[in-house]
LODORO-105952 format. One record per residue (C-alpha): residue number from 0; residue in one letter; y, x, z. Coordinates in pm, 1 decimal. Layout:
<guses>
+-----+---+----------+----------+----------+
!   k ! r !       c2 !       c1 !       c3 !
+-----+---+----------+----------+----------+
! NUM ! A !        Y !        X !        Z !
...
+-----+---+----------+----------+----------+
</guses>
This chain:
<guses>
+-----+---+----------+----------+----------+
!   k ! r !       c2 !       c1 !       c3 !
+-----+---+----------+----------+----------+
!   0 ! M !    -13.1 !      4.0 !    -18.9 !
!   1 ! K !    257.2 !    307.9 !     32.2 !
!   2 ! I !    258.5 !    374.3 !   -326.0 !
!   3 ! A !    331.5 !     23.9 !   -409.4 !
!   4 ! R !    645.8 !     -7.7 !   -151.1 !
!   5 ! M !    712.7 !    346.0 !   -314.6 !
!   6 ! A !    717.8 !    206.1 !   -692.3 !
!   7 ! A !    916.3 !   -111.1 !   -574.5 !
!   8 ! L !   1192.7 !    162.1 !   -418.2 !
!   9 ! C !   1156.4 !    390.9 !   -753.4 !
!  10 ! F !   1233.0 !     66.6 !   -959.1 !
!  11 ! C !   1478.7 !    -10.9 !   -775.5 !
!  12 ! F !   1665.4 !    306.8 !   -814.4 !
!  13 ! G !   1599.2 !    304.4 !  -1165.2 !
!  14 ! L !   1841.5 !     12.8 !  -1163.6 !
!  15 ! A !   2066.8 !    288.4 !  -1101.6 !
!  16 ! L !   1985.0 !    451.7 !  -1471.9 !
!  17 ! A !   2171.4 !    357.3 !  -1772.3 !
!  18 ! V !   1910.5 !    110.4 !  -1988.7 !
!  19 ! R !   1812.4 !    335.1 !  -2300.1 !
!  20 ! A !   1780.2 !     82.5 !  -2625.6 !
!  21 ! D !   1453.5 !    198.2 !  -2698.9 !
!  22 ! E !   1339.8 !     98.2 !  -2363.2 !
!  23 ! Q !   1512.2 !   -284.2 !  -2424.7 !
!  24 ! K !   1286.9 !   -298.5 !  -2694.9 !
!  25 ! A !    999.3 !   -372.6 !  -2444.6 !
!  26 ! A !    839.9 !   -751.8 !  -2351.7 !
!  27 ! A !   1106.4 !   -777.6 !  -2103.6 !
!  28 ! P !   1382.6 !  -1079.2 !  -2181.5 !
!  29 ! P !   1692.3 !   -875.4 !  -2397.2 !
!  30 ! D !   1983.2 !   -926.7 !  -2101.8 !
!  31 ! K !   1714.2 !   -762.3 !  -1830.6 !
!  32 ! P !   1683.9 !   -400.2 !  -1747.2 !
!  33 ! T !   1389.8 !   -257.5 !  -1825.5 !
!  34 ! F !   1271.7 !    126.0 !  -1653.7 !
!  35 ! H !   1059.5 !    454.0 !  -1746.9 !
!  36 ! A !   1076.8 !    747.4 !  -1574.8 !
!  37 ! S !    783.8 !   1013.3 !  -1608.1 !
!  38 ! K !    819.3 !   1376.6 !  -1468.5 !
!  39 ! T !    590.7 !   1678.4 !  -1491.8 !
!  40 ! S !    568.9 !   1949.6 !  -1271.4 !
!  41 ! T !    330.4 !   2271.9 !  -1299.9 !
!  42 ! V !    306.4 !   2570.3 !  -1038.6 !
!  43 ! T !    102.6 !   2882.8 !  -1127.0 !
!  44 ! S !     18.3 !   3115.2 !   -884.0 !
!  45 ! K !   -284.4 !   3420.5 !   -836.6 !
!  46 ! V !   -530.3 !   3472.0 !   -602.8 !
!  47 ! K !   -444.4 !   3683.9 !   -346.3 !
!  48 ! S !   -748.3 !   3674.0 !   -126.5 !
!  49 ! V !  -1039.1 !   3458.6 !    -94.2 !
!  50 ! N !  -1297.7 !   3478.5 !    214.0 !
!  51 ! Q !  -1595.6 !   3284.5 !     98.2 !
!  52 ! K !  -1737.3 !   3261.3 !    479.2 !
!  53 ! T !  -1438.8 !   3074.4 !    654.7 !
!  54 ! R !  -1301.6 !   2934.9 !    303.9 !
!  55 ! M !   -956.8 !   3046.1 !    326.5 !
!  56 ! V !   -766.3 !   3120.1 !     32.1 !
!  57 ! T !   -448.7 !   3294.0 !     -9.5 !
!  58 ! L !   -222.6 !   3195.9 !   -322.1 !
!  59 ! V !     87.2 !   3425.5 !   -424.2 !
!  60 ! N !    326.3 !   3332.7 !   -665.9 !
!  61 ! D !    533.7 !   3547.5 !   -941.5 !
!  62 ! A !    841.8 !   3548.9 !   -650.5 !
!  63 ! G !    609.6 !   3664.0 !   -405.0 !
!  64 ! D !    618.7 !   3391.2 !   -212.5 !
!  65 ! E !    199.0 !   3315.9 !    -36.9 !
!  66 ! V !     69.8 !   3040.2 !     63.5 !
!  67 ! S !   -294.2 !   3026.1 !    249.5 !
!  68 ! F !   -511.1 !   2739.2 !    300.5 !
!  69 ! K !   -916.4 !   2577.8 !    440.3 !
!  70 ! A !  -1046.3 !   2500.0 !     95.2 !
!  71 ! D !  -1247.2 !   2168.2 !    124.3 !
!  72 ! Q !  -1566.9 !   2187.0 !    138.7 !
!  73 ! R !  -1541.3 !   1944.3 !   -141.1 !
!  74 ! I !  -1458.1 !   2237.0 !   -350.3 !
!  75 ! K !  -1825.4 !   2286.9 !   -482.9 !
!  76 ! N !  -1716.7 !   2623.8 !   -726.4 !
!  77 ! L !  -1520.6 !   2822.1 !   -447.3 !
!  78 ! K !  -1800.3 !   3111.5 !   -565.4 !
!  79 ! Q !  -1654.2 !   3131.5 !   -842.9 !
!  80 ! L !  -1278.1 !   3183.2 !   -742.3 !
!  81 ! K !  -1181.3 !   3575.2 !   -732.2 !
!  82 ! K !   -909.0 !   3801.0 !   -656.6 !
!  83 ! G !   -646.7 !   3827.4 !   -928.2 !
!  84 ! D !   -776.5 !   3456.8 !  -1071.3 !
!  85 ! V !   -480.0 !   3213.1 !  -1191.8 !
!  86 ! V !   -450.7 !   2900.7 !  -1033.9 !
!  87 ! T !   -206.5 !   2658.1 !  -1200.6 !
!  88 ! A !   -155.2 !   2285.7 !  -1077.0 !
!  89 ! T !      8.7 !   2013.5 !  -1226.1 !
!  90 ! V !    139.2 !   1695.0 !  -1102.6 !
!  91 ! T !    287.6 !   1413.4 !  -1356.9 !
!  92 ! E !    441.6 !   1122.1 !  -1184.9 !
!  93 ! T !    533.8 !    796.8 !  -1430.6 !
!  94 ! L !    698.5 !    505.3 !  -1292.4 !
!  95 ! S !    770.1 !    170.4 !  -1516.0 !
!  96 ! A !    957.1 !   -126.5 !  -1447.1 !
!  97 ! R !    995.3 !   -498.8 !  -1655.6 !
!  98 ! V !   1152.6 !   -826.3 !  -1548.3 !
!  99 ! L !    880.2 !  -1034.7 !  -1666.5 !
! 100 ! K !    970.1 !  -1313.8 !  -1873.4 !
! 101 ! P !   1020.7 !  -1699.1 !  -1726.9 !
! 102 ! D !    746.5 !  -1860.2 !  -1851.9 !
! 103 ! E !    529.7 !  -1523.7 !  -1796.9 !
! 104 ! T !    223.1 !  -1546.1 !  -1509.1 !
! 105 ! P !    233.8 !  -1260.6 !  -1288.0 !
! 106 ! T !    -97.7 !  -1052.6 !  -1230.8 !
! 107 ! A !   -185.6 !   -952.0 !   -919.0 !
! 108 ! A !   -120.1 !   -637.3 !   -780.0 !
! 109 ! A !   -370.7 !   -404.9 !   -858.3 !
! 110 ! A !   -455.9 !     12.7 !   -729.8 !
! 111 ! G !   -718.4 !    208.5 !   -836.4 !
! 112 ! S !   -814.2 !    629.5 !   -838.3 !
! 113 ! T !   -987.6 !    877.0 !  -1051.7 !
! 114 ! V !  -1119.3 !   1194.5 !   -961.7 !
! 115 ! A !  -1321.4 !   1452.1 !  -1143.4 !
! 116 ! S !  -1418.9 !   1796.5 !  -1075.6 !
! 117 ! A !  -1572.9 !   2107.3 !  -1290.7 !
! 118 ! P !  -1947.3 !   2151.6 !  -1341.4 !
! 119 ! L !  -2135.4 !   2327.5 !  -1100.6 !
! 120 ! G !  -2079.6 !   2673.2 !  -1152.4 !
! 121 ! S !  -1762.6 !   2672.2 !  -1343.9 !
! 122 ! K !  -1450.6 !   2799.9 !  -1181.7 !
! 123 ! P !  -1256.6 !   2543.3 !   -973.9 !
! 124 ! A !  -1137.6 !   2285.3 !  -1129.6 !
! 125 ! G !  -1015.6 !   1913.5 !  -1073.3 !
! 126 ! Y !   -853.4 !   1595.1 !  -1195.7 !
! 127 ! A !   -736.7 !   1346.7 !   -929.3 !
! 128 ! A !   -489.3 !    987.5 !  -1014.5 !
! 129 ! K !   -371.7 !    715.2 !   -827.0 !
! 130 ! E !   -236.7 !    431.5 !  -1033.2 !
! 131 ! V !    -55.5 !     94.5 !   -859.8 !
! 132 ! Y !     43.5 !   -200.1 !  -1039.2 !
! 133 ! V !    288.5 !   -445.5 !   -834.0 !
! 134 ! V !    476.8 !   -741.0 !   -885.4 !
! 135 ! A !    785.6 !   -777.0 !   -719.0 !
! 136 ! T !    983.7 !  -1060.7 !   -653.5 !
! 137 ! I !   1414.9 !  -1021.6 !   -646.9 !
! 138 ! A !   1455.9 !  -1178.0 !   -277.3 !
! 139 ! A !   1835.3 !  -1152.6 !   -267.2 !
! 140 ! I !   2102.9 !   -989.5 !   -443.9 !
! 141 ! D !   2478.0 !   -881.8 !   -264.3 !
! 142 ! K !   2611.9 !   -743.2 !   -614.9 !
! 143 ! D !   2924.2 !   -657.7 !   -383.7 !
! 144 ! N !   2749.8 !   -405.8 !   -216.7 !
! 145 ! M !   2475.9 !   -342.9 !   -535.6 !
! 146 ! I !   2184.3 !   -422.7 !   -324.5 !
! 147 ! V !   1898.3 !   -543.1 !   -466.1 !
! 148 ! T !   1559.1 !   -698.0 !   -206.7 !
! 149 ! L !   1258.5 !   -704.4 !   -354.1 !
! 150 ! K !    959.5 !   -895.1 !   -205.4 !
! 151 ! N !    604.1 !   -842.2 !   -225.8 !
! 152 ! A !    306.3 !  -1042.6 !   -211.0 !
! 153 ! Q !    270.8 !  -1004.1 !    146.9 !
! 154 ! G !    597.3 !  -1124.3 !    223.6 !
! 155 ! E !    762.9 !   -763.1 !    273.8 !
! 156 ! T !   1092.3 !   -683.3 !    147.8 !
! 157 ! F !   1260.2 !   -376.2 !     11.3 !
! 158 ! P !   1619.6 !   -382.9 !      0.1 !
! 159 ! V !   1757.1 !    -72.6 !   -209.1 !
! 160 ! K !   2090.7 !     47.2 !   -299.2 !
! 161 ! A !   2134.7 !     26.6 !   -703.2 !
! 162 ! R !   2392.4 !    242.0 !   -868.8 !
! 163 ! E !   2528.3 !    106.7 !  -1204.9 !
! 164 ! K !   2685.0 !   -237.9 !  -1105.4 !
! 165 ! K !   2582.6 !   -348.8 !  -1519.7 !
! 166 ! N !   2221.0 !   -322.5 !  -1440.2 !
! 167 ! V !   2242.3 !   -533.6 !  -1091.6 !
! 168 ! E !   2483.4 !   -815.2 !  -1286.1 !
! 169 ! K !   2191.0 !   -865.9 !  -1530.9 !
! 170 ! L !   1958.3 !   -958.1 !  -1264.8 !
! 171 ! A !   1864.7 !  -1306.3 !  -1077.2 !
! 172 ! V !   1721.4 !  -1447.6 !   -774.2 !
! 173 ! G !   1323.9 !  -1520.8 !   -848.7 !
! 174 ! D !   1288.6 !  -1306.8 !  -1092.2 !
! 175 ! N !    955.6 !  -1113.1 !  -1147.0 !
! 176 ! I !    928.4 !   -757.0 !  -1167.5 !
! 177 ! E !    620.4 !   -569.7 !  -1294.7 !
! 178 ! I !    626.4 !   -239.9 !  -1179.4 !
! 179 ! H !    359.0 !     31.7 !  -1284.7 !
! 180 ! A !    333.9 !    376.7 !  -1114.8 !
! 181 ! T !     85.0 !    669.0 !  -1125.1 !
! 182 ! R !     61.4 !   1007.7 !   -993.6 !
! 183 ! S !   -197.8 !   1257.6 !  -1104.1 !
! 184 ! L !   -290.2 !   1623.8 !   -978.7 !
! 185 ! A !   -467.1 !   1853.8 !  -1251.9 !
! 186 ! V !   -593.2 !   2219.0 !  -1077.9 !
! 187 ! E !   -754.1 !   2458.8 !  -1322.5 !
! 188 ! V !   -842.7 !   2849.3 !  -1247.5 !
! 189 ! T !   -852.9 !   3098.1 !  -1479.0 !
! 190 ! T !   -931.4 !   3494.9 !  -1525.7 !
! 191 ! P !   -686.3 !   3651.8 !  -1687.8 !
! 192 ! K !   -760.0 !   3787.0 !  -2026.6 !
! 193 ! K !   -787.1 !   4213.6 !  -1969.3 !
! 194 ! K !   -509.5 !   4399.2 !  -2160.5 !
+-----+---+----------+----------+----------+
</guses>
């Protein structure tokens, strides 16, 4: 439920962004704002040390910053991790939101997750993703203060201050907002090629 709350809040912050022309082509009513954002961050580090008995791993980045952690037992290929290996972690987050048409029936909230890992004997690698689909209703709008209050199916409300009045003015109490949020993490370990 935490990610659903975040998605609802992110949508309201999305109201703060200018509505792009290509986003207006979505299935939302033409006078209603829509929002889509995507962010990808990649971090690369080298394995400084790995203790197979204690499962302690130390990574170091190009700036010399180090991080140490105990590898979870679910990391089944830790034996393949060696000093000097390169660890690349990529996080991708997306958020899409649109106002449903007045006659469009909202779908019930849903959440799902996916987890995958490298085959036994390979370098450690994995992928995890969490996806949430929520429909929230606009419960109140304070146009003077630019506060939009969303309400979820459980009756919880989320008042959020928007940044652009023009988008707030396009909304109405009772509008249903479809929010789709995903977050994924991909981790890959590679051995650098010898020069």
